[in-house]
DOLO-575136 format. One line per 4 residues: their letters; for each residue x, y negated, z negated of C-alpha. Coordinates in Angstrom, 1 decimal. Layout:
A> X Y Z | ...
***
This chain:
MNHN> 16.3 -15.6 -2.7 | 13.7 -17.2 -0.5 | 10.9 -14.9 0.6 | 9.0 -17.7 2.4
SIDA> 11.7 -19.6 4.3 | 10.0 -19.0 7.7 | 6.5 -19.8 6.4 | 7.7 -22.9 4.6
AHGT> 9.2 -24.3 7.8 | 6.2 -23.7 9.9 | 3.2 -24.1 7.6 | 0.1 -22.2 8.8
AAAG> 2.1 -20.5 11.6 | 1.9 -17.4 9.5 | -1.6 -16.8 10.9 | -0.4 -17.7 14.4
TSPA> -2.0 -21.2 14.3 | -1.1 -24.7 13.6 | -3.2 -27.4 11.9 | -3.9 -29.1 15.3
AGPG> -7.0 -28.2 17.2 | -7.2 -26.2 20.4 | -5.3 -23.2 22.0 | -2.7 -25.5 23.4
ARRP> -1.7 -26.7 19.9 | -1.3 -23.0 18.8 | 1.1 -22.1 21.6 | 4.4 -23.2 20.0
AVAA> 3.6 -21.7 16.6 | 4.5 -18.0 17.2 | 7.6 -18.9 19.3 | 8.7 -21.2 16.5
RVEA> 8.5 -18.4 14.0 | 10.7 -16.2 16.3 | 13.2 -19.0 16.7 | 13.3 -19.5 12.9
AYRR> 13.8 -15.8 12.3 | 16.9 -15.7 14.5 | 18.3 -18.8 12.8 | 17.8 -17.1 9.5
IAEV> 19.5 -13.9 10.7 | 22.6 -16.0 11.5 | 22.3 -18.0 8.3 | 22.3 -15.0 5.9
DRPE> 25.0 -13.1 7.8 | 24.0 -9.6 6.8 | 24.7 -7.5 9.9 | 24.3 -4.3 7.9
IWIA> 20.5 -4.9 7.9 | 20.2 -4.1 11.6 | 21.0 -1.1 13.7 | 19.3 -2.6 16.8
LRDK> 18.2 -6.2 17.0 | 16.0 -7.3 19.9 | 17.3 -9.8 22.4 | 15.8 -13.1 21.3
DHAL> 14.4 -13.8 24.8 | 12.5 -10.5 24.7 | 11.0 -11.4 21.3 | 10.1 -14.9 22.6
AEAE> 8.4 -13.3 25.6 | 6.3 -11.2 23.3 | 5.5 -14.3 21.3 | 4.3 -16.0 24.4
AVES> 2.1 -13.0 25.2 | 0.6 -13.2 21.7 | -0.2 -16.9 22.2 | -1.9 -16.1 25.5
RLAA> -4.0 -13.5 23.8 | -5.0 -16.0 21.1 | -5.8 -18.6 23.8 | -8.0 -16.0 25.5
GEDL> -10.0 -15.7 22.2 | -8.7 -12.4 20.9 | -9.0 -11.7 17.2 | -5.4 -11.0 16.1
PLAG> -5.2 -10.8 12.3 | -1.4 -10.4 12.4 | -0.7 -13.0 15.1 | 2.9 -14.2 14.8
RLVA> 3.8 -12.0 11.9 | 7.3 -10.8 12.3 | 8.1 -7.2 11.5 | 11.3 -5.2 10.9
VKDN> 11.1 -1.4 11.6 | 13.1 1.3 9.9 | 15.2 3.1 12.5 | 13.6 6.4 12.0
IDVA> 10.3 5.0 13.4 | 9.9 4.7 17.2 | 9.7 1.3 18.9 | 9.4 1.6 22.7
ALPT> 12.6 0.7 24.5 | 14.6 0.5 21.4 | 16.9 3.4 20.4 | 15.9 5.5 17.4
TAAC> 19.0 6.7 15.6 | 17.9 7.7 12.0 | 21.4 6.2 11.2 | 23.1 9.0 13.1
PSFA> 24.6 7.8 16.4 | 24.7 11.2 18.1 | 21.0 11.7 17.3 | 19.9 8.5 19.2
YTPD> 17.1 8.6 21.8 | 15.1 5.8 23.4 | 11.3 6.4 23.1 | 9.0 5.2 25.8
RDAT> 6.1 4.5 23.4 | 5.7 3.0 19.9 | 4.9 5.1 16.9 | 1.1 4.9 16.4
AVAR> 1.6 2.7 13.3 | 3.8 0.3 15.2 | 1.4 0.2 18.1 | -1.4 -0.8 15.8
LRAA> 0.5 -3.6 14.2 | 1.5 -5.0 17.7 | -2.1 -4.7 18.9 | -3.0 -6.9 15.9
GAIV> -0.5 -9.6 17.1 | 2.7 -8.6 15.1 | 6.1 -8.9 16.8 | 8.9 -6.5 16.1
LGKT> 12.3 -8.1 15.7 | 14.4 -5.0 15.5 | 15.3 -1.6 13.9 | 16.8 -1.6 10.4
NLDQ> 19.5 0.4 8.7 | 18.7 3.3 6.4 | 20.1 6.2 4.4 | 20.9 8.7 7.1
FATG> 17.8 10.8 8.1 | 16.0 9.0 5.3 | 17.8 11.1 2.7 | 18.7 8.9 -0.2
LVGT> 17.5 6.2 -2.5 | 20.6 4.0 -2.5 | 21.0 2.4 0.9 | 24.7 3.3 1.2
RSPY> 24.5 6.5 3.2 | 24.9 5.1 6.7 | 27.7 4.9 9.3 | 26.4 1.4 10.0
GPVR> 27.5 0.3 6.5 | 25.9 0.0 3.1 | 23.0 -2.4 2.8 | 23.5 -4.8 -0.1
SAAD> 21.0 -6.2 -2.4 | 19.3 -9.4 -1.2 | 20.1 -11.2 -4.5 | 23.6 -9.8 -5.2
PALI> 26.0 -8.3 -2.6 | 27.7 -6.3 -5.3 | 24.5 -4.4 -6.0 | 22.8 -1.7 -3.9
SGGS> 19.6 -2.5 -2.0 | 18.1 0.8 -2.7 | 17.1 3.3 0.1 | 16.4 4.9 2.2
SSGS> 14.4 2.0 3.7 | 17.2 -0.4 2.8 | 17.4 -2.7 5.8 | 13.7 -3.1 6.0
AVAV> 13.4 -4.2 2.4 | 16.3 -6.7 2.6 | 15.0 -8.2 5.9 | 11.8 -9.2 4.1
ALGI> 13.5 -10.2 0.8 | 15.9 -12.6 2.7 | 13.0 -14.2 4.5 | 13.8 -13.0 8.0
TDLA> 10.6 -11.1 8.6 | 7.1 -11.3 7.0 | 6.7 -7.5 6.9 | 8.8 -4.4 7.3
LGTD> 8.0 -0.8 7.8 | 9.8 1.9 5.9 | 9.2 5.6 5.1 | 8.8 7.2 1.8
TAGS> 9.3 10.8 0.9 | 10.8 10.5 -2.6 | 10.6 6.8 -3.2 | 12.2 5.1 -0.2
GRVP> 9.3 2.6 0.2 | 9.2 1.8 -3.5 | 12.7 1.8 -4.9 | 14.0 -0.8 -2.4
AALN> 10.9 -2.9 -3.2 | 11.7 -2.9 -6.9 | 15.3 -3.8 -6.4 | 14.6 -6.6 -4.0
GLIG> 11.5 -8.3 -5.6 | 8.9 -7.0 -3.1 | 5.6 -5.2 -2.9 | 5.9 -1.7 -1.5
IKAS> 2.8 0.3 -0.8 | 2.9 4.1 -0.4 | -0.5 5.3 0.7 | -2.0 8.7 0.2
LGLI> -0.3 11.3 2.5 | -1.8 11.3 6.0 | -3.6 7.9 5.8 | -1.0 6.2 8.0
PVDG> -0.1 8.3 11.0 | 3.6 9.5 11.1 | 3.7 10.5 14.8 | 6.8 8.8 16.2
VVPA> 8.6 9.1 12.9 | 11.7 11.2 12.6 | 10.8 13.8 10.0 | 12.7 14.2 6.7
CPSY> 10.4 16.5 4.8 | 7.4 16.8 7.1 | 5.0 17.9 4.4 | 5.7 14.9 2.2
DCLT> 6.7 12.1 4.6 | 4.7 8.9 4.8 | 5.0 5.4 6.3 | 5.1 2.3 4.0
VFAP> 5.1 -1.4 4.1 | 7.2 -4.1 2.4 | 5.9 -7.6 1.9 | 6.4 -10.5 -0.4
DLGA> 2.8 -10.4 -1.6 | 0.1 -7.8 -2.1 | -2.4 -9.3 0.3 | 0.0 -9.2 3.2
ATEA> 1.1 -5.6 2.5 | -2.5 -4.4 2.1 | -3.6 -6.0 5.3 | -0.8 -4.3 7.3
MRIM> -1.6 -1.0 5.7 | -5.3 -1.3 6.5 | -4.5 -2.0 10.1 | -2.2 1.0 10.4
SGPC> -4.5 3.4 8.7 | -6.8 5.9 10.3 | -6.6 9.4 11.8 | -4.5 10.0 15.0
ETDP> -4.9 12.8 17.4 | -1.2 13.0 18.0 | -0.4 13.4 14.3 | -1.6 16.8 12.9
ASRP> -0.8 15.6 9.4 | -3.1 12.6 9.5 | -6.2 12.7 7.3 | -9.4 10.6 7.3
WPTD> -10.7 8.8 4.2 | -13.1 11.0 2.3 | -16.8 10.0 2.1 | -16.7 9.6 -1.7
LPLA> -13.7 7.4 -2.1 | -13.7 4.8 -4.9 | -13.7 1.2 -3.5 | -12.6 -0.6 -6.7
APPN> -10.9 -0.2 -10.0 | -13.4 -0.3 -12.9 | -13.6 -3.5 -14.9 | -12.3 -1.8 -18.1
ARVA> -9.6 0.4 -16.5 | -7.9 3.0 -18.6 | -4.2 3.5 -17.6 | -1.7 6.1 -18.8
VPRA> 1.9 4.9 -19.5 | 4.9 7.0 -20.6 | 5.9 7.6 -24.2 | 9.2 6.2 -25.3
AALA> 11.1 9.5 -24.7 | 10.5 9.2 -21.0 | 12.2 5.8 -20.9 | 15.5 7.1 -22.4
GLDP> 17.3 6.5 -19.0 | 16.0 3.0 -18.5 | 18.6 0.3 -18.3 | 18.4 -1.5 -21.7
DFLP> 18.2 -4.8 -19.8 | 15.0 -3.6 -18.2 | 13.2 -2.8 -21.5 | 12.0 -6.3 -22.2
LWEA> 10.7 -6.6 -18.6 | 8.9 -3.3 -19.0 | 7.2 -4.5 -22.2 | 6.3 -7.8 -20.5
ALAT> 4.7 -5.9 -17.6 | 2.6 -3.8 -20.0 | 1.5 -7.0 -21.7 | 0.3 -8.4 -18.4
FRTA> -2.0 -5.4 -18.0 | -3.3 -5.8 -21.5 | -4.0 -9.4 -20.9 | -6.0 -8.4 -17.8
GVEL> -8.2 -6.2 -19.9 | -6.5 -2.8 -19.0 | -6.4 -0.2 -21.8 | -2.9 1.4 -21.9
VPID> -2.6 4.9 -23.4 | 0.9 6.6 -23.9 | 1.1 10.2 -22.6 | 3.8 12.8 -22.1
VQPL> 4.8 12.4 -18.5 | 7.7 14.9 -18.6 | 5.7 17.6 -16.7 | 5.5 15.1 -13.8
LDAA> 9.2 14.3 -13.9 | 10.0 18.0 -14.1 | 8.0 18.7 -10.9 | 10.1 16.1 -9.1
LLLY> 13.1 18.4 -9.4 | 11.6 20.7 -6.9 | 12.2 18.2 -4.1 | 16.0 18.3 -4.1
EGAL> 17.0 21.1 -6.5 | 14.7 23.8 -5.2 | 13.9 25.6 -2.0 | 11.8 22.7 -0.7
IAER> 15.1 21.3 0.6 | 14.5 23.8 3.4 | 12.2 21.2 4.9 | 15.1 18.7 5.4
HAAF> 17.2 21.4 6.9 | 14.4 22.3 9.3 | 14.0 18.7 10.2 | 17.6 17.7 11.0
GAHI> 19.9 20.4 9.7 | 20.7 21.8 13.2 | 21.8 18.4 14.4 | 24.1 17.9 11.4
DAWP> 25.5 21.4 12.0 | 26.2 20.5 15.7 | 27.6 17.1 15.0 | 29.3 17.3 11.6
ADAD> 31.5 14.2 12.3 | 28.5 12.0 12.5 | 26.9 13.2 9.3 | 27.1 11.2 6.1
PTVA> 29.1 13.5 3.8 | 26.5 13.3 1.0 | 23.6 13.9 3.3 | 25.4 16.9 4.8
QIVA> 26.1 18.3 1.3 | 22.4 18.0 0.4 | 21.1 19.7 3.5 | 23.7 22.4 3.3
GAGK> 22.3 23.4 0.0 | 19.3 24.9 1.7 | 21.4 27.8 2.8 | 21.4 29.3 -0.7
FTAA> 17.6 29.8 -0.8 | 15.5 32.6 0.7 | 12.0 32.5 2.2 | 10.8 34.1 -1.0
DLVA> 12.4 31.3 -3.0 | 10.5 28.8 -0.8 | 7.2 30.5 -1.4 | 7.9 30.7 -5.1
DQQA> 8.6 26.9 -5.3 | 5.5 26.1 -3.2 | 3.4 28.1 -5.8 | 5.2 26.3 -8.6
LRAA> 4.3 23.0 -6.9 | 0.6 24.0 -6.7 | 0.6 24.7 -10.4 | 2.3 21.3 -11.0
QQHA> -0.4 19.6 -9.0 | -3.1 21.2 -11.1 | -1.3 20.4 -14.3 | -1.0 16.7 -13.2
AVLL> -4.7 16.5 -12.4 | -5.5 17.8 -15.9 | -3.0 15.5 -17.5 | -4.4 12.4 -15.9
TGFD> -8.1 13.3 -16.3 | -9.9 10.3 -17.9 | -7.3 7.8 -16.6 | -7.7 5.5 -13.6
ALVL> -4.0 5.3 -13.0 | -0.5 5.9 -14.3 | 2.0 3.1 -14.6 | 5.7 3.8 -14.6
PTAP> 8.9 1.9 -14.0 | 9.8 2.2 -10.3 | 13.5 2.8 -10.8 | 15.5 3.0 -14.1
LHPT> 18.6 1.3 -12.8 | 20.0 -1.2 -10.4 | 23.5 0.1 -9.7 | 26.4 -1.5 -8.0
LADV> 27.9 -0.2 -4.8 | 30.9 1.0 -6.9 | 28.6 3.0 -9.2 | 27.2 4.9 -6.2
AADP> 30.6 5.4 -4.7 | 31.8 6.9 -8.0 | 28.9 9.3 -8.3 | 26.8 9.4 -5.1
IGVN> 24.6 12.4 -6.1 | 24.1 11.6 -9.8 | 23.2 7.9 -9.3 | 20.8 8.8 -6.4
AAMG> 19.1 11.4 -8.5 | 18.6 8.9 -11.3 | 17.1 6.4 -8.9 | 14.3 8.9 -8.1
TYTN> 13.4 9.7 -11.7 | 10.0 8.0 -11.6 | 9.2 8.3 -7.8 | 10.2 11.8 -6.6
FVNL> 7.1 13.5 -7.9 | 4.5 11.3 -6.3 | 4.3 12.7 -2.8 | 4.9 16.3 -4.1
LDMA> 1.8 16.0 -6.2 | -0.3 14.3 -3.4 | -0.5 10.9 -5.1 | -0.4 7.3 -3.9
AVAL> 1.5 4.3 -5.4 | 1.9 0.6 -5.3 | 5.3 -0.8 -6.3 | 5.4 -4.4 -7.5
PAGN> 8.2 -6.6 -8.9 | 8.3 -7.2 -12.6 | 11.2 -9.6 -13.0 | 15.0 -9.6 -13.0
AGTK> 17.7 -9.0 -15.5 | 20.3 -11.3 -14.1 | 20.6 -10.3 -10.4 | 19.3 -6.8 -11.1
GFGI> 15.7 -6.3 -9.8 | 13.1 -4.4 -11.8 | 9.7 -3.2 -10.8 | 6.8 -1.1 -11.8
SVIV> 4.5 1.3 -9.9 | 0.8 1.9 -10.2 | 0.3 5.6 -9.3 | -3.1 7.2 -8.6
PAFH> -4.5 10.5 -7.2 | -4.9 10.9 -3.4 | -7.4 8.6 -1.8 | -7.7 6.4 -4.9
DQIA> -5.4 3.9 -3.2 | -7.8 1.0 -3.7 | -7.7 1.5 -7.4 | -3.9 1.2 -7.4
IDLA> -4.1 -2.0 -5.3 | -6.7 -3.6 -7.5 | -4.8 -2.8 -10.7 | -1.6 -4.1 -9.1
ARAA> -3.5 -7.3 -8.2 | -4.5 -7.8 -11.8 | -0.9 -7.4 -12.9 | 0.4 -9.7 -10.2
GEPP> -2.3 -12.3 -10.7 | -3.3 -12.1 -7.0 | -6.8 -11.8 -5.5 | -7.6 -8.1 -4.8
ALFA> -7.4 -7.1 -1.2 | -9.5 -4.4 0.5 | -7.6 -1.4 1.9 | -10.1 1.4 1.9
PAEA> -12.9 1.3 4.4 | -16.2 0.0 3.1 | -18.8 1.9 5.1 | -21.9 1.2 3.0
ELVV> -23.3 -1.8 1.2 | -26.0 -2.6 -1.3 | -27.6 -5.9 -2.3 | -28.9 -6.1 -5.8
FGAH> -31.1 -8.8 -7.5 | -31.7 -7.7 -11.1 | -30.4 -5.3 -13.7 | -27.5 -4.1 -11.5
LTGF> -26.0 -7.6 -11.2 | -22.6 -8.2 -12.8 | -22.9 -8.5 -16.6 | -26.3 -6.8 -16.8
PLNH> -27.1 -3.5 -18.4 | -27.2 -1.3 -15.2 | -24.2 -2.7 -13.5 | -22.2 0.2 -14.7
QLTD> -24.2 2.5 -12.4 | -22.4 0.7 -9.6 | -18.9 0.4 -11.1 | -19.0 4.1 -12.2
LGAR> -19.4 5.0 -8.5 | -16.4 2.9 -7.5 | -18.5 0.2 -5.9 | -16.9 -3.2 -5.1
LAGE> -18.4 -6.6 -5.6 | -18.3 -8.4 -2.2 | -19.9 -11.7 -3.3 | -23.1 -13.5 -3.8
VATA> -26.1 -13.4 -1.4 | -29.6 -14.8 -1.1 | -32.6 -13.4 0.6 | -34.6 -15.1 3.3
PAYR> -37.5 -17.2 1.8 | -39.8 -14.2 2.3 | -39.7 -12.3 -1.0 | -41.4 -12.3 -4.4
MYEL> -39.9 -11.0 -7.7 | -41.9 -9.1 -10.4 | -40.7 -8.0 -13.8 | -41.3 -4.4 -14.8
ATEP> -42.0 -3.6 -18.4 | -39.1 -1.0 -18.6 | -36.2 -0.6 -20.9 | -34.0 -2.3 -19.9
PKPL> -36.3 -4.7 -17.9 | -36.0 -4.4 -14.1 | -37.2 -6.6 -11.3 | -39.3 -5.5 -8.3
VVRS> -38.7 -7.3 -5.0 | -41.5 -7.3 -2.5 | -41.6 -8.9 0.9 | -44.4 -11.6 1.1
GDGA> -45.7 -14.2 3.5 | -45.5 -16.8 0.7 | -42.2 -15.8 -0.7 | -39.0 -17.6 -1.8
SLPG> -35.3 -17.1 -1.5 | -33.9 -14.9 -4.3 | -30.2 -14.9 -5.4 | -28.3 -11.6 -5.7
ERWL> -25.0 -9.8 -5.1 | -23.6 -7.7 -2.3 | -21.7 -4.5 -3.3 | -19.6 -2.2 -1.1
LSPA> -19.8 1.6 -1.7 | -18.7 4.8 0.0 | -21.5 6.6 1.8 | -21.5 9.4 -0.8
ALGR> -21.8 6.9 -3.6 | -24.7 5.2 -2.0 | -26.4 8.6 -1.6 | -25.9 9.5 -5.2
FLAA> -27.2 6.0 -6.2 | -30.4 6.5 -4.2 | -31.0 10.0 -5.6 | -31.0 8.6 -9.1
LPAP> -33.4 5.8 -8.5 | -36.7 6.0 -10.5 | -40.1 5.2 -9.0 | -41.3 2.7 -7.8
MTLG> -37.9 1.5 -6.9 | -36.4 2.5 -3.6 | -33.8 1.3 -1.1 | -34.8 -0.4 2.2
KVEL> -33.8 -3.2 4.4 | -33.7 -6.7 3.0 | -33.5 -9.9 5.1 | -30.8 -12.3 4.0
ADGT> -30.7 -16.0 4.2 | -28.3 -15.9 7.1 | -30.7 -13.8 9.2 | -28.9 -10.5 8.7
WATG> -30.4 -7.4 7.1 | -28.8 -5.4 4.3 | -29.7 -2.3 2.2 | -31.3 -3.3 -1.1
FVAN> -34.0 -2.7 -3.7 | -37.5 -3.1 -2.2 | -41.0 -2.1 -3.0 | -44.1 -1.9 -0.9
EPAG> -46.6 -3.1 -3.5 | -46.2 -5.7 -6.4 | -46.3 -4.5 -10.0 | -45.7 -6.3 -13.3
EDIT> -45.4 -10.0 -13.9 | -44.7 -12.4 -11.0 | -41.5 -14.3 -11.9 | -40.6 -15.7 -8.5
AVGG> -40.9 -19.3 -9.6 | -38.2 -18.8 -12.2 | -35.6 -18.7 -9.5 | -34.1 -15.2 -9.8
WRAR> -33.2 -12.6 -12.4 | -30.3 -14.4 -14.0 | -32.5 -17.4 -14.6 | -35.3 -15.2 -16.0
RA> -33.0 -13.4 -18.5 | -31.4 -16.8 -19.5
***
């Protein structure tokens, strides 16, 4: 399985550029990526991936438009990145079927998330196969055929975002969009060796997405690495006036996982259904976290797994019937039999049953919050099995239910998750998920980066910054005041040569930075915070310390510790706080 076949053939074309200088040298790069993708489609011969594939000439015309935008000086962070889009997400001029031919319509505009990717330079290759109406975790419930695992055609790909995951896993596209209500953006990632990010509900707009369970649907990204997935999620995120379910980031969100993270993991009883071949991979994944300095604490996760049963076995199934049940009733011949059976089950519940289950869900959300108090995240296997196509055919309901063991509860309990690969048992793919409360997405990404050995990437918006020069530096006694607020280290800085540093006789010792006509350049660090965190930090500052604007060596100004008058011992000549303490 070659995740990087296109990139390998075209070097730095992943960023829409080539090593040669000048806009003219860039012009062939994006088109070459498109040509390579269509060659790869022919090479892998997996027609079940696609429901609608764009005409190559149309994709090449869009590549030329991207090159023209680059030549005009536009900043296109996704220039030349190729994207596959699950066929329940609108792409202008391509039919949306939700894997039900009679449901098909052709939208005249992109879904907001797709439009944001294309505005950043991405190119859509086509619409991918899925479990019909995004109802399933197996990738076989489609009249367009079952989507097979990228590594082994006898195994399932996982669903419902099956075609999207396999398009990336086979190296056809750089990214793919899926949806995730019960695990559809995470299970296929695990089975096909990919990253799958499922953000907090509402962060990525879902207008232009065919609903499955409107209260719990969200858009997801598949990518071969965490950085690429995070970048795409960041570009797609943000409120949208055409999506009433979209939510803004709160003002007090954490921007980083703490250095000494504390993570909950399941006790052995909750792993009873895990494929025995996956147990060594699970233990190896936990060892990776421990090596990265993460404290792992076993807890009883059964209450979370029990809450998941409400999604398909309770009255919440009414959401699926409200979304597409009428169409299945009107066009029964087009319905996948298993999907039709699931949706028909809504008929046995009353409105009172729905209210009762909604209240049970609220209680489960509260219980989950208490259960995970004191933890930065929960880590679980993503899926317990990697079944064969024959396994699913023999027991379509039972196997599908097992696949959602560790994923179904996440959206119900308003949580976010990052799925990452954790090895293979033969051709069977295994993965783990880092699960966090709503809007703690950045913590999940940071912890996943530690486990994957990748540099952490920023997803959450960093709206405030602070430069520090003394006891709040990394490794010093007051640094925890920043990390406790979820602050994120953004790198080293230095002031303009216009400041003097004094040491205050406090416990612990602190520096005082004062602007001066005969000053020097002082080394420090830049930290990113949420606005609320910066406010809390300022409120706790003791006199004579305060926050003000500090001029940096590059001529910019940043918020940092300043004082109007000197006090204590002048230590400017030492060369900064680290040098002083050393």
